[in-house]
N, C-alpha and C positions, 0 to 999 in steps of 0.2 A: 505492500500499500503507499503511497504517495506521502510524504512527510507534512503534516497540516502544521501552517504557521498561524501566531495569535493575528487576528483582525487587527486587532489593536497598535500592538508595539511590534509585531514581525517577526517575533521570536518563536524556537521551535515551542511545540506543545507535546505534551504526553498525555495518556490515556488515563482518564478519570474516573473510573466505573460509568453506569448507563441511567441514562433516565427510567421512568415508571414504565414508557412507551417501547425501551429496549435498544433506544439510539445512542449510539456512542458518545459520552461527554469527554471534552478534550480541555486540559487544564495546563495554564500558563505559568510556570515558575517565575518568570521575569516582573511579569504586571500581575500574577494572581486572579485572571480572569478564567473564567469558565463558559464553555459553549459548546453547542454541537454542530458537527460539518455538514452542511448542506451542498450535495450536489448538483450545480450547475447545468439542466438538460436545456437549456434554450437554445444553443445552438446544433445539436442534436435535432431539437424539434422542428429547427428553423430549416435544414437540409431536407427533413420529411416533408415541411410545407412546399418546398420549391419543388422538391420531386412530384410532389401530387399537382403541383399548378403547371409545371411545365410537361406533365405526363396526359395519359387518356384515362386513368383508372378513377371511377365515379364514387363519390362517398357512400352511395348507396351498397358497393359491393364489399365494404370495410364491416370488420368487427362493430356489432352493436349499430350497424348504418351511420358509420363514423360518427357518432355523438361525442366520442373520448378525443378522434381527432378534431373536431371542432373546437372542443373545450380547451386542448394545449395549444391551437396554432391560430386562436382568434386574436389574440396579441399582436400576430405579425401582422394582421390587417391595418394597423396603426401606424405603420413606418412607412415614411415617403422616403424613396430611395433617390438620390440627387446623382446628376451625371458627373462627371470628372471635366476639369479645364484641360483643353488639351492644347501643349504649346508646341508639338511640331508639326510641322505644314508638311501636308501630304499633296499628290500629284492630282488626285480626285475624289471629288465627294459627290455623294448623292445625298438628293434631299426632299421629302415628301411629308405628307401630313395624313393621318387614318383618322376618320371618325369615328367614334363609339357611342354618338346621339347625334341629336339634333342641334344641339347646342356643345357638344364637347368634341376637341379636335386634341391630337397629340402630335406636333412636329417633330421629326427625326431626320438626324443628319447620321450617315454611315460610311465606312471605306470600304474596300473589298472584303476586309477581314472583323470589321469590329463595327457596334454602334458608339458612337462617339458623343451624341448628344440627343435629347429631349425636350420637349417644353409644354405645357399644359394651356390650351386657350380653348376660347368658345369658337372660332372660326380663323380661317388664314387671313391674317393682316400684316404689314411692313412690321409692325411693331412685335408682333410675335417672333416674324423671323429674324429678326435683329436680336431678339433677348436669347433667340439658340444659338445663332451663328457667332455672337461677340465673344464665346466664352470656347471658340475652335479657331485655331491657328488657320489663316488665310490659305487655299489650295491654289494649285494654279489650274484647275479645272472644276468647275460643278456640274451637275448635272439634274435637271427639275424637269416637272411636268407644268412651270408656268404656273404654280398658284398665285392667289392676288394678293401682292403686297410684294411678292419674292423679288422683282427685278429691283424695288427701290431699295429695299434691304441690302441686295448685294453691292449695289453702288456706293451704298454707304458703308457697310462692313468691309465687304472684300473686295474694293475698287480695282484691283489688278486681276482679278480672278477671271477667267474665260467662262463664258455660259452656254454650254449646250441644252438646247431643249429636247427632250425625251421624242425620238422620232416617232416610237409606237404609239403616243398620245397625239400626237401633231394627224398621224394617222387616222386614228379613233375621231379626231376631232372632226376632219372632213367627211370621213363616214357618217356622221351623225346629221352634215346636213344634205349630203347627198343621196343617203341610204344605198344602200348596197345592188340595191335595183334601180339604179335612175331611170327616168321617165325621159330624158331629153338628150339629144348628145354630147350638149356642153356639158351636161353631170355625168354622163358614161367616160367620158374623157377625163373629167378631173378625179374622177375615181381612180382611173387608170392611172392617173399621174400620183394620185397619193399611196397608192399601191407600190409602184415603182421605188418611191423614198426610200420604202425599207431595205432595197437592193443596192443603194448606194454604196459604193467601198474606197474609192479614190476622187481624187479633183475634177478629173476629164469627165467623169460621172456625174457628177456635181454641177459641173459647169454645162455640163447637155442636158440635165433636168431643168436646170434654170432657165435655158433656151427654150424647151419645151414647153415651159409654163408662161412665158412671155410670149410666144407665138399663139397660146392658147387665150390670153387677154386679147391680144390682137383680132384673132378670128372671130370671139362672139363679144366683142367689144357692144357692136350695135344691138346683139340679142339681149344683153344683159342690162340694156341701156330702157328696155321696152316699160313702160307704166301701166298699171291699173288702176280704175277709179273704183273706190269699195262703197259701199251704200250710204256710206255717211257724205259721200261724194270727195272724197280726199284721194290724192294722188297716191301709190305706194308702188314701190319695184315690181315687178310680176313676178322679175326669178330672185326673190329675197334672201333665200338659204343659198343661193349657188354665191350671190354678192358677199355673204357674209363667209364664205368659206376661201373665196376669194380675198378678202382683207385680212383675213386670219394669215395667211402664206405671206402677202405683203408685208404684214407687220414683221413677223419671223425674218424676211429679208432684210429687211431696213434696219432690224436690232442685228441682225448679222449671228443671230443664235441658231440657225437651222444647220451648219454645215459646221460648227466649232471642230468637232472629232475630224476632220479630215485636213486641220492646219497642221504643217510642216514641222511647228517648232516643239508640236506635242508627239504625234505619230512615231518621229525620231526616238525619243526616249522613254516612252511608257506605252501602253497600250490604250486605246482612246476608246470608249465605249459612247456608242450613240442611244443608247435607251435608257431607261430608270429598273432597269429590272434587277438590278441586284437590290434595289430596296424592295422592289414591288412582289417579287418574287421570292428572296431571300429572306425580308423579314417583316412584311405587312402580312405577307400569306401566312406566316407561320403565326402570328398574332391571332387572327382570325382564325386560323386553327385552335389555337389557346383557348379562343373566347369561344368556341362552340363546344368543346368538350366540357366545359364550364358554363354552357348557360343558363342564364337565369342570376347570374351574380347583379349587383347593384350597381348604379353607374359608377359611384365612388369604387367600389370593389375592381368594377372593368379598368378603370386608370390605374388604380395601384397595381395590378395585376402587369398591365402593360409596363408598366416603371419597372416591375421586379425584372420582367423580361427583358427589357434592353439594360437594366445594370448589369444582371449577370451574364453579357455580350458586351460590355463596355471592355478595352485594352486590360487593365487589371483591376477587378473587383478586389473587394477586401474580403478578406475571412468573416466567416459568420457572426464570430465572437465582437470582432472591431464592427461591423454593420450594427451589431446591436448596440454598441457604446457609440456611434457615431451619428447615423442618419436621425434626422428630425421624426418626429412623433406626432399624431394630432394635437395631444396635448401641450407640446411642446410649443408647436405653432399657434394654437389658441392663445397660449401666454405672451409670445411675441406679438400677436396680431392684437393683445388688447391694450398695450402699451404703447401701440404706435397712433398717432393722430388722423386725422381722416385724409389729409394732406398726404402724409407719407403712403397711405394704404394703397392711393390712387396714383402714383408716382411709382418710385423704384425700389422701395425697399423688399419685396418680395418677387421681384422679377427674374431670380434665378430658380423659381421653382414652377412659375405659371403666371399667368393675367391677374392682376388684383382683385378683377370683378370676380374671377374663376376662385379663388382663394377666399375671398370673403361668402359667396355659397357654400362651400366646402367646411371652414371652420366658423359657422354662425352657430351658436348653440342651440337655434330653434329651426335649422337647416332643411330645407326641401327640395325634391329634384324632380319635381312634377315635370319642370318643362324642358328637362335636358333630354329626356328619351324623345 
């Protein structure tokens, strides 16, 4: 058995009989204190909790239908795992958001191997992207699906990083406007152009695609300019959806975010991705699978489950014992929140954890989540 030290003075202790309940009593000869040694099983229970959370086992299949498991692990739902600060710059990073409800979104940043950051907000906006990105060193290239406010945040926080719009998301956006079975020749040709975007592998192919798109605009300029008078006597474009698809592609071309992955400065030094598949398929899909396996969780627990997964897949997660010592809990955040004045709550004081309005909801004594789902 390991040597037991006094919790008061730290000196070695000796056995000193047993209590009425049969527990071993220990005596410190230095300070004369007597106590019973309690084994801390929190680390072991945390590992069991994470194995269940990241696995497929249902609590109904556990002994006692999981009642003992829930009692032992309930305390871990109070913990908020916080992202690390990344100070080493990488070549390429992927950013995306995953919605857990109508008004609950978690923004995630990752590289090819690890999750580097996550941030809780009600919806994607520039302020939330800034809060996520400012804790991560500027990379050479970023890939995203063009979420709301991302461009503004990128210019402010990572001004030198080149932006690649996910080609697959571009294709999907065009497909929504044209459908997969367009009724007009203009729609058929534009849909074909969108599909060809997924096959471009070098600058020559990219240049040829741009020429084909310009030819398409010239060819159907008169067709797309047709107007229709609605029932109220107002004029509106007859082919409004095709015009929206055209404008979305023109905007990407003007922003120079369509073929960043073909730039020579990148292709000669590292593999340049054209899609956001690393975060969509490698992270978001696994998060959705985890939430499906444990469907029925409240919105707060869904958020914390995603936080747990992201933290355990970050570059260097702490040990179980260190997590329990360091990570904030509901109670510690409530204490902090009560000490803050209204101005601090609405500004920067809790920005490393999530939007102030979100934390106001989560850590209000009379919290309700009716409008979150």
